[in-house]
N, CA, C and O atoms as CSV, one atom per row, in Angstrom:
chain,resi,resn,atom,element,x,y,z
A,1,MET,N,N,6.404,13.306,-10.956
A,1,MET,CA,C,6.387,12.690,-9.632
A,1,MET,C,C,7.380,11.536,-9.596
A,1,MET,O,O,7.515,10.785,-10.562
A,2,ASN,N,N,8.057,11.410,-8.495
A,2,ASN,CA,C,8.989,10.309,-8.284
A,2,ASN,C,C,8.203,9.088,-7.826
A,2,ASN,O,O,7.640,9.080,-6.732
A,3,THR,N,N,8.168,8.065,-8.660
A,3,THR,CA,C,7.463,6.850,-8.252
A,3,THR,C,C,8.459,5.713,-8.027
A,3,THR,O,O,8.149,4.547,-8.269
A,4,ASP,N,N,9.645,6.063,-7.565
A,4,ASP,CA,C,10.662,5.073,-7.259
A,4,ASP,C,C,10.341,4.486,-5.884
A,4,ASP,O,O,10.843,4.955,-4.863
A,5,ILE,N,N,9.504,3.460,-5.878
A,5,ILE,CA,C,9.033,2.859,-4.633
A,5,ILE,C,C,10.020,1.792,-4.182
A,5,ILE,O,O,10.441,0.941,-4.966
A,6,LYS,N,N,10.374,1.852,-2.923
A,6,LYS,CA,C,11.306,0.894,-2.347
A,6,LYS,C,C,10.585,0.057,-1.286
A,6,LYS,O,O,9.780,0.576,-0.514
A,7,HIS,N,N,10.886,-1.239,-1.262
A,7,HIS,CA,C,10.344,-2.125,-0.239
A,7,HIS,C,C,11.351,-2.183,0.901
A,7,HIS,O,O,12.464,-2.681,0.733
A,8,LYS,N,N,10.960,-1.682,2.033
A,8,LYS,CA,C,11.801,-1.691,3.232
A,8,LYS,C,C,11.287,-2.791,4.155
A,8,LYS,O,O,10.493,-2.531,5.060
A,9,GLN,N,N,11.745,-4.024,3.922
A,9,GLN,CA,C,11.240,-5.159,4.695
A,9,GLN,C,C,11.517,-5.015,6.183
A,9,GLN,O,O,10.703,-5.443,7.002
A,10,ASP,N,N,12.656,-4.419,6.553
A,10,ASP,CA,C,12.981,-4.253,7.965
A,10,ASP,C,C,11.991,-3.339,8.674
A,10,ASP,O,O,11.799,-3.457,9.884
A,11,LYS,N,N,11.355,-2.422,7.931
A,11,LYS,CA,C,10.353,-1.514,8.498
A,11,LYS,C,C,8.933,-1.955,8.179
A,11,LYS,O,O,7.974,-1.322,8.622
A,12,GLN,N,N,8.786,-3.031,7.414
A,12,GLN,CA,C,7.491,-3.536,6.953
A,12,GLN,C,C,6.681,-2.432,6.275
A,12,GLN,O,O,5.567,-2.100,6.680
A,13,ARG,N,N,7.297,-1.873,5.214
A,13,ARG,CA,C,6.584,-0.852,4.461
A,13,ARG,C,C,7.195,-0.648,3.079
A,13,ARG,O,O,8.327,-1.043,2.800
A,14,PHE,N,N,6.396,-0.018,2.232
A,14,PHE,CA,C,6.825,0.424,0.909
A,14,PHE,C,C,6.873,1.947,0.994
A,14,PHE,O,O,5.975,2.571,1.559
A,15,GLU,N,N,7.930,2.544,0.427
A,15,GLU,CA,C,8.038,3.996,0.592
A,15,GLU,C,C,8.582,4.696,-0.650
A,15,GLU,O,O,9.261,4.111,-1.493
A,16,ILE,N,N,8.244,5.980,-0.713
A,16,ILE,CA,C,8.751,6.897,-1.732
A,16,ILE,C,C,9.403,8.046,-0.972
A,16,ILE,O,O,8.801,8.623,-0.066
A,17,ASN,N,N,10.629,8.369,-1.344
A,17,ASN,CA,C,11.319,9.517,-0.749
A,17,ASN,C,C,11.390,10.628,-1.783
A,17,ASN,O,O,11.834,10.416,-2.912
A,18,GLN,N,N,10.948,11.815,-1.385
A,18,GLN,CA,C,10.990,12.963,-2.285
A,18,GLN,C,C,11.152,14.241,-1.471
A,18,GLN,O,O,10.494,14.427,-0.448
A,19,ASP,N,N,12.023,15.103,-1.932
A,19,ASP,CA,C,12.260,16.402,-1.281
A,19,ASP,C,C,12.536,16.253,0.213
A,19,ASP,O,O,12.101,17.082,1.013
A,20,GLY,N,N,13.254,15.202,0.588
A,20,GLY,CA,C,13.612,14.994,1.984
A,20,GLY,C,C,12.487,14.460,2.853
A,20,GLY,O,O,12.633,14.369,4.071
A,21,MET,N,N,11.358,14.105,2.232
A,21,MET,CA,C,10.210,13.582,2.979
A,21,MET,C,C,9.904,12.164,2.496
A,21,MET,O,O,10.293,11.777,1.394
A,22,THR,N,N,9.213,11.404,3.323
A,22,THR,CA,C,8.889,10.020,2.999
A,22,THR,C,C,7.383,9.792,3.067
A,22,THR,O,O,6.733,10.118,4.060
A,23,ALA,N,N,6.845,9.225,1.992
A,23,ALA,CA,C,5.460,8.746,1.962
A,23,ALA,C,C,5.549,7.226,2.014
A,23,ALA,O,O,6.443,6.636,1.407
A,24,TYR,N,N,4.627,6.588,2.736
A,24,TYR,CA,C,4.729,5.133,2.833
A,24,TYR,C,C,3.382,4.460,3.103
A,24,TYR,O,O,2.412,5.087,3.531
A,25,ILE,N,N,3.373,3.158,2.833
A,25,ILE,CA,C,2.269,2.291,3.233
A,25,ILE,C,C,2.899,1.184,4.070
A,25,ILE,O,O,3.836,0.521,3.624
A,26,SER,N,N,2.390,0.983,5.277
A,26,SER,CA,C,2.953,-0.022,6.175
A,26,SER,C,C,2.059,-1.256,6.198
A,26,SER,O,O,0.878,-1.204,5.857
A,27,TYR,N,N,2.661,-2.363,6.612
A,27,TYR,CA,C,1.927,-3.622,6.626
A,27,TYR,C,C,2.386,-4.520,7.764
A,27,TYR,O,O,3.439,-4.320,8.370
A,28,VAL,N,N,1.542,-5.529,8.029
A,28,VAL,CA,C,1.888,-6.625,8.923
A,28,VAL,C,C,1.612,-7.892,8.132
A,28,VAL,O,O,0.508,-8.092,7.625
A,29,LEU,N,N,2.622,-8.742,8.029
A,29,LEU,CA,C,2.508,-9.997,7.286
A,29,LEU,C,C,2.288,-11.129,8.266
A,29,LEU,O,O,3.039,-11.276,9.230
A,30,ASN,N,N,1.254,-11.938,8.025
A,30,ASN,CA,C,0.934,-13.050,8.903
A,30,ASN,C,C,0.469,-14.222,8.049
A,30,ASN,O,O,-0.613,-14.179,7.463
A,31,ASN,N,N,1.281,-15.258,7.981
A,31,ASN,CA,C,1.010,-16.415,7.121
A,31,ASN,C,C,0.843,-15.954,5.679
A,31,ASN,O,O,1.771,-15.388,5.102
A,32,HIS,N,N,-0.308,-16.184,5.098
A,32,HIS,CA,C,-0.537,-15.801,3.693
A,32,HIS,C,C,-1.429,-14.567,3.585
A,32,HIS,O,O,-2.087,-14.346,2.568
A,33,GLN,N,N,-1.437,-13.776,4.645
A,33,GLN,CA,C,-2.236,-12.549,4.646
A,33,GLN,C,C,-1.333,-11.356,4.932
A,33,GLN,O,O,-0.407,-11.428,5.740
A,34,ILE,N,N,-1.632,-10.254,4.243
A,34,ILE,CA,C,-0.907,-9.015,4.479
A,34,ILE,C,C,-1.924,-7.941,4.855
A,34,ILE,O,O,-2.884,-7.685,4.129
A,35,ASN,N,N,-1.687,-7.329,5.996
A,35,ASN,CA,C,-2.593,-6.304,6.512
A,35,ASN,C,C,-1.969,-4.939,6.226
A,35,ASN,O,O,-0.983,-4.554,6.854
A,36,TYR,N,N,-2.552,-4.215,5.275
A,36,TYR,CA,C,-2.097,-2.850,4.998
A,36,TYR,C,C,-2.808,-1.934,5.978
A,36,TYR,O,O,-4.011,-1.699,5.862
A,37,ASN,N,N,-2.052,-1.414,6.951
A,37,ASN,CA,C,-2.682,-0.725,8.069
A,37,ASN,C,C,-2.545,0.793,8.071
A,37,ASN,O,O,-3.320,1.471,8.746
A,38,HIS,N,N,-1.582,1.347,7.336
A,38,HIS,CA,C,-1.445,2.811,7.305
A,38,HIS,C,C,-0.870,3.254,5.965
A,38,HIS,O,O,0.085,2.662,5.464
A,39,THR,N,N,-1.453,4.288,5.397
A,39,THR,CA,C,-0.874,4.962,4.241
A,39,THR,C,C,-0.633,6.394,4.676
A,39,THR,O,O,-1.569,7.113,5.024
A,40,ILE,N,N,0.628,6.805,4.654
A,40,ILE,CA,C,1.019,8.124,5.152
A,40,ILE,C,C,1.691,8.916,4.035
A,40,ILE,O,O,2.690,8.482,3.463
A,41,VAL,N,N,1.127,10.082,3.735
A,41,VAL,CA,C,1.730,10.998,2.778
A,41,VAL,C,C,1.823,12.362,3.466
A,41,VAL,O,O,0.803,12.933,3.851
A,42,PRO,N,N,3.043,12.883,3.622
A,42,PRO,CA,C,3.182,14.207,4.247
A,42,PRO,C,C,2.360,15.257,3.482
A,42,PRO,O,O,2.245,15.197,2.258
A,43,ASP,N,N,1.801,16.205,4.213
A,43,ASP,CA,C,0.960,17.246,3.608
A,43,ASP,C,C,1.631,17.908,2.412
A,43,ASP,O,O,0.979,18.173,1.403
A,44,ALA,N,N,2.924,18.176,2.519
A,44,ALA,CA,C,3.650,18.868,1.443
A,44,ALA,C,C,3.723,18.046,0.159
A,44,ALA,O,O,3.971,18.588,-0.918
A,45,LEU,N,N,3.503,16.725,0.280
A,45,LEU,CA,C,3.543,15.852,-0.901
A,45,LEU,C,C,2.148,15.433,-1.350
A,45,LEU,O,O,1.997,14.693,-2.322
A,46,GLY,N,N,1.141,15.903,-0.646
A,46,GLY,CA,C,-0.235,15.530,-0.956
A,46,GLY,C,C,-0.698,16.021,-2.316
A,46,GLY,O,O,-0.166,16.990,-2.858
A,47,GLY,N,N,-1.694,15.342,-2.856
A,47,GLY,CA,C,-2.307,15.761,-4.112
A,47,GLY,C,C,-1.511,15.401,-5.357
A,47,GLY,O,O,-1.843,15.842,-6.457
A,48,GLN,N,N,-0.459,14.597,-5.190
A,48,GLN,CA,C,0.364,14.204,-6.331
A,48,GLN,C,C,0.136,12.751,-6.744
A,48,GLN,O,O,0.781,12.255,-7.668
A,49,GLY,N,N,-0.777,12.076,-6.062
A,49,GLY,CA,C,-1.073,10.688,-6.399
A,49,GLY,C,C,-0.146,9.675,-5.765
A,49,GLY,O,O,-0.183,8.497,-6.118
A,50,MET,N,N,0.687,10.111,-4.833
A,50,MET,CA,C,1.638,9.189,-4.205
A,50,MET,C,C,0.955,8.084,-3.415
A,50,MET,O,O,1.355,6.922,-3.485
A,51,GLY,N,N,-0.068,8.446,-2.670
A,51,GLY,CA,C,-0.788,7.443,-1.887
A,51,GLY,C,C,-1.369,6.366,-2.782
A,51,GLY,O,O,-1.275,5.179,-2.472
A,52,THR,N,N,-1.967,6.774,-3.888
A,52,THR,CA,C,-2.556,5.823,-4.829
A,52,THR,C,C,-1.475,4.936,-5.438
A,52,THR,O,O,-1.669,3.727,-5.564
A,53,GLU,N,N,-0.345,5.517,-5.816
A,53,GLU,CA,C,0.760,4.736,-6.387
A,53,GLU,C,C,1.285,3.722,-5.378
A,53,GLU,O,O,1.574,2.580,-5.733
A,54,LEU,N,N,1.407,4.135,-4.132
A,54,LEU,CA,C,1.875,3.218,-3.087
A,54,LEU,C,C,0.907,2.052,-2.908
A,54,LEU,O,O,1.332,0.900,-2.813
A,55,VAL,N,N,-0.380,2.343,-2.864
A,55,VAL,CA,C,-1.377,1.290,-2.676
A,55,VAL,C,C,-1.381,0.335,-3.867
A,55,VAL,O,O,-1.419,-0.881,-3.681
A,56,LYS,N,N,-1.343,0.865,-5.077
A,56,LYS,CA,C,-1.321,-0.002,-6.262
A,56,LYS,C,C,-0.085,-0.897,-6.263
A,56,LYS,O,O,-0.168,-2.075,-6.611
A,57,TYR,N,N,1.051,-0.342,-5.879
A,57,TYR,CA,C,2.288,-1.117,-5.798
A,57,TYR,C,C,2.146,-2.224,-4.745
A,57,TYR,O,O,2.521,-3.372,-4.985
A,58,ALA,N,N,1.604,-1.866,-3.585
A,58,ALA,CA,C,1.428,-2.827,-2.500
A,58,ALA,C,C,0.463,-3.941,-2.894
A,58,ALA,O,O,0.679,-5.101,-2.543
A,59,LEU,N,N,-0.592,-3.599,-3.615
A,59,LEU,CA,C,-1.549,-4.614,-4.062
A,59,LEU,C,C,-0.928,-5.516,-5.122
A,59,LEU,O,O,-1.206,-6.715,-5.154
A,60,ALA,N,N,-0.096,-4.955,-5.986
A,60,ALA,CA,C,0.614,-5.771,-6.980
A,60,ALA,C,C,1.573,-6.732,-6.271
A,60,ALA,O,O,1.718,-7.886,-6.676
A,61,TYR,N,N,2.223,-6.248,-5.212
A,61,TYR,CA,C,3.108,-7.095,-4.413
A,61,TYR,C,C,2.322,-8.268,-3.817
A,61,TYR,O,O,2.776,-9.412,-3.855
A,62,ALA,N,N,1.148,-7.973,-3.269
A,62,ALA,CA,C,0.308,-9.025,-2.689
A,62,ALA,C,C,-0.068,-10.054,-3.756
A,62,ALA,O,O,-0.019,-11.257,-3.499
A,63,ARG,N,N,-0.441,-9.594,-4.941
A,63,ARG,CA,C,-0.862,-10.498,-6.017
A,63,ARG,C,C,0.294,-11.409,-6.437
A,63,ARG,O,O,0.121,-12.624,-6.537
A,64,VAL,N,N,1.456,-10.833,-6.679
A,64,VAL,CA,C,2.619,-11.603,-7.134
A,64,VAL,C,C,3.048,-12.633,-6.089
A,64,VAL,O,O,3.538,-13.710,-6.430
A,65,ASN,N,N,2.859,-12.288,-4.816
A,65,ASN,CA,C,3.281,-13.176,-3.732
A,65,ASN,C,C,2.150,-14.035,-3.183
A,65,ASN,O,O,2.309,-14.679,-2.146
A,66,HIS,N,N,1.014,-14.051,-3.867
A,66,HIS,CA,C,-0.147,-14.884,-3.506
A,66,HIS,C,C,-0.599,-14.664,-2.067
A,66,HIS,O,O,-0.832,-15.606,-1.311
A,67,LEU,N,N,-0.714,-13.373,-1.716
A,67,LEU,CA,C,-1.151,-12.999,-0.377
A,67,LEU,C,C,-2.563,-12.446,-0.422
A,67,LEU,O,O,-2.935,-11.756,-1.372
A,68,GLN,N,N,-3.347,-12.746,0.601
A,68,GLN,CA,C,-4.668,-12.145,0.744
A,68,GLN,C,C,-4.506,-10.843,1.513
A,68,GLN,O,O,-3.689,-10.753,2.430
A,69,VAL,N,N,-5.278,-9.846,1.141
A,69,VAL,CA,C,-5.135,-8.508,1.715
A,69,VAL,C,C,-6.209,-8.229,2.761
A,69,VAL,O,O,-7.398,-8.463,2.542
A,70,ILE,N,N,-5.758,-7.726,3.895
A,70,ILE,CA,C,-6.649,-7.183,4.920
A,70,ILE,C,C,-6.453,-5.664,4.850
A,70,ILE,O,O,-5.407,-5.156,5.256
A,71,PRO,N,N,-7.445,-4.944,4.342
A,71,PRO,CA,C,-7.289,-3.483,4.175
A,71,PRO,C,C,-7.715,-2.699,5.422
A,71,PRO,O,O,-8.771,-2.067,5.425
A,72,SER,N,N,-6.900,-2.739,6.477
A,72,SER,CA,C,-7.233,-2.001,7.703
A,72,SER,C,C,-7.189,-0.495,7.482
A,72,SER,O,O,-7.916,0.250,8.140
A,73,CYS,N,N,-6.351,-0.046,6.574
A,73,CYS,CA,C,-6.264,1.374,6.231
A,73,CYS,C,C,-7.467,1.739,5.365
A,73,CYS,O,O,-7.731,1.073,4.365
A,74,SER,N,N,-8.189,2.777,5.733
A,74,SER,CA,C,-9.395,3.166,4.991
A,74,SER,C,C,-9.068,3.579,3.557
A,74,SER,O,O,-9.895,3.389,2.664
A,75,PHE,N,N,-7.894,4.134,3.319
A,75,PHE,CA,C,-7.495,4.534,1.968
A,75,PHE,C,C,-7.336,3.301,1.076
A,75,PHE,O,O,-7.753,3.307,-0.083
A,76,VAL,N,N,-6.731,2.248,1.626
A,76,VAL,CA,C,-6.571,0.989,0.892
A,76,VAL,C,C,-7.938,0.364,0.641
A,76,VAL,O,O,-8.227,-0.079,-0.471
A,77,ALA,N,N,-8.770,0.329,1.661
A,77,ALA,CA,C,-10.110,-0.261,1.531
A,77,ALA,C,C,-10.916,0.461,0.451
A,77,ALA,O,O,-11.589,-0.180,-0.356
A,78,HIS,N,N,-10.848,1.783,0.439
A,78,HIS,CA,C,-11.592,2.566,-0.551
A,78,HIS,C,C,-11.102,2.261,-1.967
A,78,HIS,O,O,-11.911,2.066,-2.874
A,79,LEU,N,N,-9.806,2.221,-2.158
A,79,LEU,CA,C,-9.270,1.948,-3.491
A,79,LEU,C,C,-9.648,0.545,-3.954
A,79,LEU,O,O,-9.951,0.339,-5.129
A,80,MET,N,N,-9.632,-0.415,-3.038
A,80,MET,CA,C,-9.990,-1.790,-3.407
A,80,MET,C,C,-11.470,-1.898,-3.763
A,80,MET,O,O,-11.837,-2.645,-4.670
A,81,GLN,N,N,-12.325,-1.153,-3.053
A,81,GLN,CA,C,-13.760,-1.171,-3.358
A,81,GLN,C,C,-14.046,-0.502,-4.696
A,81,GLN,O,O,-14.928,-0.931,-5.439
A,82,LYS,N,N,-13.299,0.542,-4.993
A,82,LYS,CA,C,-13.509,1.337,-6.199
A,82,LYS,C,C,-13.093,0.585,-7.474
A,82,LYS,O,O,-13.665,0.805,-8.541
A,83,HIS,N,N,-12.103,-0.293,-7.356
A,83,HIS,CA,C,-11.559,-1.003,-8.523
A,83,HIS,C,C,-11.776,-2.502,-8.378
A,83,HIS,O,O,-11.140,-3.155,-7.551
A,84,GLU,N,N,-12.666,-3.034,-9.179
A,84,GLU,CA,C,-13.042,-4.447,-9.087
A,84,GLU,C,C,-11.861,-5.391,-9.305
A,84,GLU,O,O,-11.880,-6.522,-8.819
A,85,VAL,N,N,-10.858,-4.951,-10.013
A,85,VAL,CA,C,-9.701,-5.789,-10.317
A,85,VAL,C,C,-8.983,-6.283,-9.043
A,85,VAL,O,O,-8.226,-7.252,-9.086
A,86,TYR,N,N,-9.235,-5.600,-7.915
A,86,TYR,CA,C,-8.574,-5.973,-6.668
A,86,TYR,C,C,-9.441,-6.850,-5.752
A,86,TYR,O,O,-8.966,-7.305,-4.711
A,87,GLN,N,N,-10.681,-7.086,-6.119
A,87,GLN,CA,C,-11.603,-7.818,-5.245
A,87,GLN,C,C,-11.103,-9.215,-4.875
A,87,GLN,O,O,-11.319,-9.683,-3.757
A,88,ASP,N,N,-10.438,-9.872,-5.817
A,88,ASP,CA,C,-9.976,-11.241,-5.548
A,88,ASP,C,C,-8.854,-11.300,-4.515
A,88,ASP,O,O,-8.520,-12.379,-4.024
A,89,LEU,N,N,-8.276,-10.159,-4.184
A,89,LEU,CA,C,-7.195,-10.128,-3.186
A,89,LEU,C,C,-7.723,-10.041,-1.751
A,89,LEU,O,O,-6.986,-10.310,-0.802
A,90,LEU,N,N,-8.982,-9.671,-1.595
A,90,LEU,CA,C,-9.534,-9.482,-0.251
A,90,LEU,C,C,-9.534,-10.777,0.548
A,90,LEU,O,O,-9.976,-11.820,0.065
A,91,ALA,N,N,-9.035,-10.696,1.771
A,91,ALA,CA,C,-9.059,-11.858,2.666
A,91,ALA,C,C,-10.492,-12.126,3.100
A,91,ALA,O,O,-11.244,-11.193,3.381
A,92,SER,N,N,-10.867,-13.389,3.155
A,92,SER,CA,C,-12.215,-13.696,3.639
A,92,SER,C,C,-12.244,-13.559,5.150
A,92,SER,O,O,-11.276,-13.880,5.839
A,93,SER,N,N,-13.366,-13.080,5.646
A,93,SER,CA,C,-13.449,-12.816,7.088
A,93,SER,C,C,-13.733,-14.048,7.874
A,93,SER,O,O,-13.832,-13.989,9.100
């Protein structure tokens, strides 16, 4: 699997391009909070772990940049709940 993830700040997303298709996780940055709102993986690229790799990369980005995460995307929320290591990144409500 190609895990060459690129940060496209102009599009506010992290993406992987493979076989002419793009998988991505989009965000909205506001002060010290980052809202991950959509994780999109084309059907033809599904089942390869791309969505998980994108989310892990995005969460690592949040950690390095001292951002609190708002997981509006259910895929992001599920991964954060499943792995305790990400709990400290959750934005307080």
